[in-house]
Structures are given as structure tokens and as C-alpha cells.
GUDREN-439032 format. One record per residue: y, z, x of N, C-alpha, C, CB in turn; residue in three letters. Coordinates in steps of 0.05 Angstrom, whole numbers, plus 5000, padded with zeros to 4 digits. Glycine has a CB too. Example, Ala and Ser with C-alpha at 12.3 -4.5 7.8 and 13.67 -1.06 7.14 Angstrom:
<pts>
+---------+------+--------+----------+-------+---------+---------+------+--------+----------+-------+---------+------+
| n_north | n_up | n_east | ca_north | ca_up | ca_east | c_north | c_up | c_east | cb_north | cb_up | cb_east | resn |
+---------+------+--------+----------+-------+---------+---------+------+--------+----------+-------+---------+------+
|    4886 | 5156 |   5264 |     4910 |  5156 |    5246 |    4934 | 5156 |   5264 |     4911 |  5181 |    5226 |  ala |
|    4955 | 5142 |   5257 |     4979 |  5143 |    5273 |    5001 | 5157 |   5258 |     4988 |  5114 |    5282 |  ser |
+---------+------+--------+----------+-------+---------+---------+------+--------+----------+-------+---------+------+
</pts>
This chain:
<pts>
+---------+------+--------+----------+-------+---------+---------+------+--------+----------+-------+---------+------+
| n_north | n_up | n_east | ca_north | ca_up | ca_east | c_north | c_up | c_east | cb_north | cb_up | cb_east | resn |
+---------+------+--------+----------+-------+---------+---------+------+--------+----------+-------+---------+------+
|    4848 | 3987 |   5151 |     4848 |  3995 |    5179 |    4847 | 4026 |   5182 |     4873 |  3984 |    5193 |  met |
|    4862 | 4040 |   5165 |     4862 |  4069 |    5167 |    4835 | 4081 |   5159 |     4884 |  4080 |    5148 |  arg |
|    4822 | 4069 |   5141 |     4796 |  4079 |    5132 |    4775 | 4076 |   5155 |     4786 |  4064 |    5107 |  ile |
|    4776 | 4055 |   5170 |     4758 |  4051 |    5192 |    4764 | 4072 |   5214 |     4760 |  4023 |    5204 |  lys |
|    4789 | 4078 |   5219 |     4796 |  4098 |    5239 |    4787 | 4126 |   5230 |     4827 |  4098 |    5244 |  glu |
|    4790 | 4132 |   5204 |     4781 |  4157 |    5193 |    4751 | 4160 |   5194 |     4791 |  4160 |    5164 |  leu |
|    4737 | 4138 |   5187 |     4707 |  4138 |    5189 |    4698 | 4143 |   5218 |     4696 |  4112 |    5178 |  asp |
|    4712 | 4130 |   5237 |     4705 |  4133 |    5265 |    4709 | 4162 |   5274 |     4721 |  4113 |    5283 |  his |
|    4732 | 4174 |   5266 |     4738 |  4201 |    5273 |    4717 | 4221 |   5261 |     4766 |  4209 |    5263 |  leu |
|    4709 | 4216 |   5237 |     4689 |  4233 |    5224 |    4662 | 4231 |   5238 |     4686 |  4227 |    5194 |  ile |
|    4654 | 4207 |   5244 |     4628 |  4203 |    5258 |    4629 | 4215 |   5286 |     4622 |  4173 |    5261 |  glu |
|    4651 | 4213 |   5299 |     4654 |  4225 |    5326 |    4653 | 4256 |   5324 |     4680 |  4216 |    5339 |  glu |
|    4665 | 4267 |   5303 |     4666 |  4296 |    5300 |    4638 | 4307 |   5294 |     4685 |  4304 |    5277 |  ser |
|    4623 | 4293 |   5277 |     4596 |  4303 |    5270 |    4576 | 4297 |   5293 |     4587 |  4290 |    5245 |  phe |
|    4583 | 4280 |   5311 |     4564 |  4273 |    5332 |    4565 | 4292 |   5355 |     4570 |  4246 |    5342 |  gly |
|    4585 | 4308 |   5357 |     4587 |  4326 |    5381 |    4587 | 4355 |   5371 |     4613 |  4320 |    5397 |  ser |
|    4578 | 4373 |   5389 |     4578 |  4402 |    5384 |    4606 | 4413 |   5388 |     4557 |  4416 |    5402 |  glu |
|    4613 | 4433 |   5372 |     4640 |  4445 |    5375 |    4641 | 4461 |   5402 |     4647 |  4464 |    5352 |  pro |
|    4666 | 4465 |   5412 |     4670 |  4479 |    5437 |    4669 | 4510 |   5434 |     4696 |  4471 |    5449 |  asp |
|    4666 | 4519 |   5410 |     4666 |  4548 |    5405 |    4642 | 4556 |   5388 |     4693 |  4557 |    5392 |  phe |
|    4635 | 4581 |   5389 |     4613 |  4592 |    5373 |    4624 | 4613 |   5354 |     4591 |  4604 |    5391 |  leu |
|    4616 | 4612 |   5329 |     4623 |  4632 |    5309 |    4601 | 4653 |   5309 |     4628 |  4619 |    5281 |  ile |
|    4609 | 4679 |   5310 |     4588 |  4700 |    5309 |    4573 | 4699 |   5282 |     4601 |  4727 |    5313 |  pro |
|    4549 | 4711 |   5283 |     4533 |  4711 |    5259 |    4545 | 4726 |   5236 |     4506 |  4723 |    5265 |  asp |
|    4560 | 4747 |   5242 |     4572 |  4763 |    5220 |    4602 | 4756 |   5215 |     4570 |  4793 |    5227 |  asp |
|    4609 | 4731 |   5221 |     4637 |  4722 |    5217 |    4646 | 4724 |   5188 |     4639 |  4693 |    5227 |  phe |
|    4629 | 4715 |   5170 |     4637 |  4715 |    5141 |    4639 | 4744 |   5131 |     4616 |  4700 |    5124 |  ala |
|    4622 | 4762 |   5141 |     4623 |  4790 |    5133 |    4649 | 4803 |   5143 |     4599 |  4805 |    5144 |  lys |
|    4657 | 4797 |   5168 |     4682 |  4808 |    5179 |    4706 | 4798 |   5164 |     4684 |  4800 |    5209 |  lys |
|    4706 | 4772 |   5157 |     4728 |  4761 |    5141 |    4730 | 4774 |   5114 |     4725 |  4730 |    5138 |  ile |
|    4708 | 4777 |   5101 |     4708 |  4790 |    5074 |    4717 | 4819 |   5076 |     4680 |  4788 |    5061 |  met |
|    4707 | 4834 |   5096 |     4716 |  4862 |    5100 |    4746 | 4864 |   5104 |     4701 |  4874 |    5123 |  asn |
|    4757 | 4846 |   5120 |     4786 |  4846 |    5125 |    4801 | 4839 |   5099 |     4793 |  4826 |    5147 |  glu |
|    4791 | 4820 |   5084 |     4804 |  4813 |    5059 |    4803 | 4836 |   5039 |     4789 |  4788 |    5046 |  leu |
|    4780 | 4850 |   5037 |     4778 |  4873 |    5019 |    4796 | 4895 |   5028 |     4749 |  4883 |    5019 |  val |
|    4798 | 4900 |   5054 |     4815 |  4921 |    5065 |    4845 | 4916 |   5059 |     4811 |  4924 |    5095 |  arg |
|    4853 | 4891 |   5064 |     4882 |  4885 |    5058 |    4888 | 4886 |   5028 |     4888 |  4857 |    5069 |  arg |
|    4870 | 4876 |   5012 |     4874 |  4877 |    4983 |    4875 | 4906 |   4973 |     4852 |  4862 |    4968 |  thr |
|    4858 | 4923 |   4983 |     4858 |  4951 |    4976 |    4884 | 4965 |   4985 |     4834 |  4966 |    4988 |  gln |
|    4893 | 4959 |   5009 |     4918 |  4970 |    5020 |    4941 | 4963 |   5001 |     4923 |  4960 |    5049 |  trp |
|    4943 | 4938 |   4993 |     4965 |  4929 |    4976 |    4963 | 4943 |   4948 |     4965 |  4899 |    4972 |  lys |
|    4939 | 4945 |   4938 |     4935 |  4957 |    4912 |    4942 | 4987 |   4913 |     4906 |  4954 |    4902 |  ala |
|    4935 | 5001 |   4935 |     4941 |  5029 |    4938 |    4972 | 5033 |   4940 |     4927 |  5041 |    4963 |  asp |
|    4985 | 5016 |   4955 |     5014 |  5018 |    4957 |    5028 | 5014 |   4930 |     5025 |  4999 |    4978 |  leu |
|    5019 | 4994 |   4916 |     5031 |  4989 |    4889 |    5026 | 5013 |   4871 |     5019 |  4963 |    4877 |  val |
|    5002 | 5024 |   4871 |     4996 |  5048 |    4855 |    5014 | 5071 |   4863 |     4966 |  5055 |    4857 |  glu |
|    5017 | 5076 |   4889 |     5034 |  5098 |    4898 |    5063 | 5094 |   4888 |     5034 |  5099 |    4929 |  tyr |
|    5074 | 5070 |   4891 |     5102 |  5066 |    4883 |    5104 | 5068 |   4852 |     5111 |  5038 |    4892 |  phe |
|    5084 | 5059 |   4838 |     5086 |  5061 |    4808 |    5085 | 5090 |   4799 |     5062 |  5046 |    4796 |  asn |
|    5067 | 5106 |   4811 |     5065 |  5134 |    4803 |    5090 | 5149 |   4811 |     5040 |  5147 |    4816 |  ile |
|    5101 | 5143 |   4835 |     5125 |  5157 |    4844 |    5149 | 5150 |   4826 |     5131 |  5149 |    4873 |  thr |
|    5151 | 5124 |   4819 |     5173 |  5116 |    4801 |    5170 | 5129 |   4774 |     5172 |  5085 |    4798 |  ser |
|    5146 | 5131 |   4764 |     5141 |  5144 |    4738 |    5149 | 5173 |   4739 |     5112 |  5140 |    4730 |  phe |
|    5141 | 5187 |   4761 |     5148 |  5215 |    4763 |    5178 | 5220 |   4765 |     5134 |  5227 |    4788 |  leu |
|    5191 | 5203 |   4780 |     5221 |  5205 |    4782 |    5233 | 5200 |   4755 |     5232 |  5185 |    4803 |  ile |
|    5223 | 5180 |   4740 |     5233 |  5174 |    4713 |    5229 | 5198 |   4695 |     5219 |  5149 |    4702 |  phe |
|    5205 | 5210 |   4695 |     5200 |  5234 |    4678 |    5218 | 5257 |   4686 |     5171 |  5242 |    4680 |  leu |
|    5222 | 5262 |   4712 |     5240 |  5283 |    4721 |    5268 | 5278 |   4711 |     5238 |  5286 |    4751 |  leu |
|    5277 | 5254 |   4712 |     5304 |  5247 |    4703 |    5307 | 5251 |   4673 |     5310 |  5217 |    4709 |  thr |
|    5287 | 5243 |   4657 |     5288 |  5247 |    4628 |    5288 | 5277 |   4622 |     5263 |  5234 |    4615 |  ile |
|    5272 | 5293 |   4636 |     5272 |  5322 |    4631 |    5299 | 5334 |   4638 |     5249 |  5336 |    4647 |  val |
|    5310 | 5326 |   4661 |     5336 |  5337 |    4669 |    5358 | 5330 |   4650 |     5343 |  5327 |    4698 |  ala |
|    5359 | 5305 |   4641 |     5379 |  5297 |    4622 |    5376 | 5311 |   4595 |     5378 |  5266 |    4617 |  val |
|    5352 | 5314 |   4586 |     5347 |  5328 |    4561 |    5355 | 5357 |   4563 |     5317 |  5326 |    4553 |  thr |
|    5347 | 5370 |   4585 |     5354 |  5398 |    4590 |    5384 | 5401 |   4594 |     5339 |  5409 |    4613 |  tyr |
|    5397 | 5381 |   4605 |     5426 |  5382 |    4609 |    5441 | 5384 |   4582 |     5436 |  5358 |    4625 |  tyr |
|    5432 | 5368 |   4563 |     5444 |  5368 |    4537 |    5438 | 5394 |   4522 |     5436 |  5344 |    4520 |  phe |
|    5415 | 5406 |   4528 |     5407 |  5431 |    4514 |    5421 | 5455 |   4527 |     5377 |  5435 |    4516 |  ala |
|    5423 | 5456 |   4553 |     5435 |  5479 |    4567 |    5448 | 5470 |   4592 |     5413 |  5501 |    4573 |  asn |
|    5474 | 5464 |   4591 |     5488 |  5453 |    4614 |    5492 | 5473 |   4636 |     5516 |  5443 |    4605 |  lys |
|    5495 | 5498 |   4630 |     5500 |  5518 |    4651 |    5477 | 5521 |   4670 |     5506 |  5545 |    4638 |  asp |
|    5453 | 5521 |   4659 |     5429 |  5524 |    4676 |    5426 | 5500 |   4695 |     5404 |  5527 |    4659 |  thr |
|    5431 | 5476 |   4684 |     5429 |  5452 |    4701 |    5450 | 5452 |   4723 |     5432 |  5426 |    4684 |  val |
|    5474 | 5461 |   4717 |     5495 |  5463 |    4737 |    5488 | 5483 |   4758 |     5522 |  5470 |    4724 |  ile |
|    5475 | 5506 |   4751 |     5467 |  5525 |    4770 |    5445 | 5514 |   4788 |     5457 |  5551 |    4756 |  gln |
|    5426 | 5499 |   4777 |     5405 |  5486 |    4793 |    5417 | 5466 |   4813 |     5384 |  5473 |    4775 |  val |
|    5435 | 5450 |   4803 |     5448 |  5431 |    4821 |    5464 | 5445 |   4843 |     5467 |  5412 |    4805 |  ile |
|    5477 | 5467 |   4837 |     5491 |  5482 |    4857 |    5472 | 5494 |   4877 |     5507 |  5505 |    4844 |  thr |
|    5449 | 5505 |   4868 |     5429 |  5516 |    4886 |    5418 | 5494 |   4905 |     5406 |  5528 |    4870 |  leu |
|    5413 | 5470 |   4894 |     5403 |  5448 |    4911 |    5424 | 5440 |   4931 |     5394 |  5425 |    4893 |  ile |
|    5448 | 5438 |   4923 |     5469 |  5429 |    4941 |    5475 | 5449 |   4963 |     5495 |  5423 |    4926 |  ser |
|    5472 | 5475 |   4957 |     5476 |  5495 |    4978 |    5453 | 5495 |   4998 |     5478 |  5523 |    4965 |  arg |
|    5429 | 5489 |   4989 |     5406 |  5488 |    5007 |    5396 | 5459 |   5010 |     5383 |  5506 |    4995 |  asn |
|    5413 | 5442 |   5017 |     5407 |  5413 |    5017 |    5386 | 5407 |   5038 |     5432 |  5397 |    5023 |  leu |
|    5388 | 5418 |   5062 |     5368 |  5412 |    5083 |    5340 | 5421 |   5075 |     5377 |  5425 |    5109 |  leu |
|    5338 | 5444 |   5065 |     5312 |  5454 |    5056 |    5300 | 5438 |   5033 |     5313 |  5484 |    5048 |  gln |
|    5318 | 5430 |   5015 |     5309 |  5414 |    4992 |    5299 | 5386 |   5001 |     5332 |  5410 |    4972 |  thr |
|    5314 | 5374 |   5020 |     5305 |  5348 |    5030 |    5278 | 5351 |   5045 |     5326 |  5336 |    5049 |  ile |
|    5276 | 5372 |   5061 |     5251 |  5377 |    5075 |    5227 | 5380 |   5056 |     5253 |  5401 |    5093 |  phe |
|    5231 | 5396 |   5036 |     5209 |  5400 |    5016 |    5202 | 5374 |   5002 |     5217 |  5422 |    4995 |  ile |
|    5223 | 5359 |   4994 |     5218 |  5333 |    4981 |    5202 | 5314 |   4999 |     5244 |  5321 |    4972 |  phe |
|    5211 | 5312 |   5024 |     5197 |  5294 |    5042 |    5168 | 5303 |   5048 |     5212 |  5292 |    5069 |  leu |
|    5164 | 5329 |   5050 |     5137 |  5340 |    5055 |    5119 | 5334 |   5031 |     5139 |  5370 |    5060 |  leu |
|    5128 | 5339 |   5007 |     5112 |  5334 |    4983 |    5107 | 5304 |   4981 |     5126 |  5345 |    4958 |  val |
|    5127 | 5288 |   4986 |     5124 |  5259 |    4985 |    5103 | 5249 |   5006 |     5151 |  5245 |    4989 |  asn |
|    5104 | 5259 |   5030 |     5085 |  5251 |    5050 |    5057 | 5260 |   5043 |     5093 |  5264 |    5077 |  phe |
|    5054 | 5284 |   5032 |     5027 |  5293 |    5024 |    5016 | 5274 |   5002 |     5028 |  5322 |    5014 |  ile |
|    5033 | 5268 |   4983 |     5024 |  5250 |    4961 |    5018 | 5222 |   4972 |     5046 |  5248 |    4940 |  phe |
|    5034 | 5212 |   4991 |     5029 |  5186 |    5003 |    5003 | 5186 |   5019 |     5052 |  5177 |    5022 |  phe |
|    4998 | 5207 |   5034 |     4974 |  5209 |    5050 |    4949 | 5210 |   5031 |     4974 |  5234 |    5068 |  ala |
|    4952 | 5225 |   5009 |     4929 |  5227 |    4990 |    4924 | 5201 |   4976 |     4935 |  5249 |    4969 |  asp |
|    4944 | 5187 |   4968 |     4941 |  5162 |    4952 |    4936 | 5137 |   4968 |     4965 |  5158 |    4934 |  arg |
|    4946 | 5136 |   4993 |     4945 |  5111 |    5008 |    4930 | 5115 |   5034 |     4973 |  5101 |    5014 |  val |
|    4939 | 5133 |   5052 |     4928 |  5134 |    5079 |    4898 | 5142 |   5079 |     4944 |  5154 |    5095 |  leu |
|    4891 | 5163 |   5064 |     4863 |  5171 |    5064 |    4844 | 5150 |   5053 |     4860 |  5197 |    5048 |  leu |
|    4853 | 5136 |   5032 |     4836 |  5114 |    5021 |    4833 | 5092 |   5042 |     4849 |  5103 |    4995 |  arg |
|    4855 | 5086 |   5056 |     4854 |  5065 |    5076 |    4835 | 5073 |   5099 |     4882 |  5060 |    5088 |  phe |
|    4837 | 5097 |   5108 |     4819 |  5106 |    5130 |    4790 | 5107 |   5122 |     4828 |  5132 |    5141 |  leu |
|    4784 | 5119 |   5099 |     4757 |  5121 |    5090 |    4745 | 5093 |   5084 |     4755 |  5139 |    5065 |  phe |
|    4761 | 5075 |   5073 |     4752 |  5048 |    5067 |    4746 | 5034 |   5094 |     4773 |  5032 |    5051 |  asn |
|    4762 | 5038 |   5114 |     4758 |  5025 |    5140 |    4732 | 5035 |   5153 |     4781 |  5030 |    5159 |  arg |
|    4727 | 5062 |   5151 |     4702 |  5073 |    5163 |    4678 | 5063 |   5147 |     4704 |  5103 |    5163 |  trp |
|    4680 | 5061 |   5121 |     4657 |  5053 |    5105 |    4650 | 5024 |   5111 |     4663 |  5057 |    5075 |  arg |
|    4670 | 5007 |   5115 |     4665 |  4979 |    5120 |    4652 | 4974 |   5147 |     4691 |  4963 |    5118 |  ile |
|    4659 | 4991 |   5167 |     4649 |  4987 |    5194 |    4619 | 4992 |   5195 |     4663 |  5006 |    5214 |  lys |
|    4608 | 5008 |   5178 |     4580 |  5015 |    5179 |    4562 | 4992 |   5171 |     4574 |  5038 |    5161 |  glu |
+---------+------+--------+----------+-------+---------+---------+------+--------+----------+-------+---------+------+
</pts>
């Protein structure tokens, strides 16, 4: 009984025209959106990986230098703590520039290239 109902539904579906029209470039638009989203995710992952690696290297250098010369590291930490607002501003500015270079510019140029 279910098979007859399914056959009837399939015959009825193929016998009538759909109520909507798909544009001619529908598949191209879907593929462009898929490529754009995949590229966005890949760029974000690359940005976070590079940032994590740079922080890791900076930590290793700081720890190594701390064991070699503690007084200089303490002076640097004191300098940073006295100028905390300026240090945070410089860090955020450099981080934004790096983010814009690695992620935002690629996203925008990829979007413009796909539209053409």
C-alpha cells in the first residue's frame, strides 16, 4: 500500500511544473558561496595558528632569557606594567594589522574576484 502511494506521489510530482524558477547561474552562485566560506574558515584557522605559534615563540624566548639574565627581564616587565595602556594599544594595533592582512583582505579580494 505504501509503495503505491509513493509511486502516485512521484508521478504527480513529475507531471506538474514547479512553482518557482531557479536562475541560470544558481549552481555558480552556490559554488562561489561555498568557496568563500571555506576560504574564510581556512584563513581564520591560519591566523590563529600563526598567532599561537608567535606567542609560543615569544614565551620560549622570554623564559630562556629569564634564566640567562633575570634583571633585564624584570626591568622589561616593570616597563610594560608602568606603561600598560600604551602596551595594550600597541599590541591590539599590531594584532589588528596582522588580522586584516591575513584574513580581511583575502576575504574582500576573494569576494570581488568571485563577483566578476
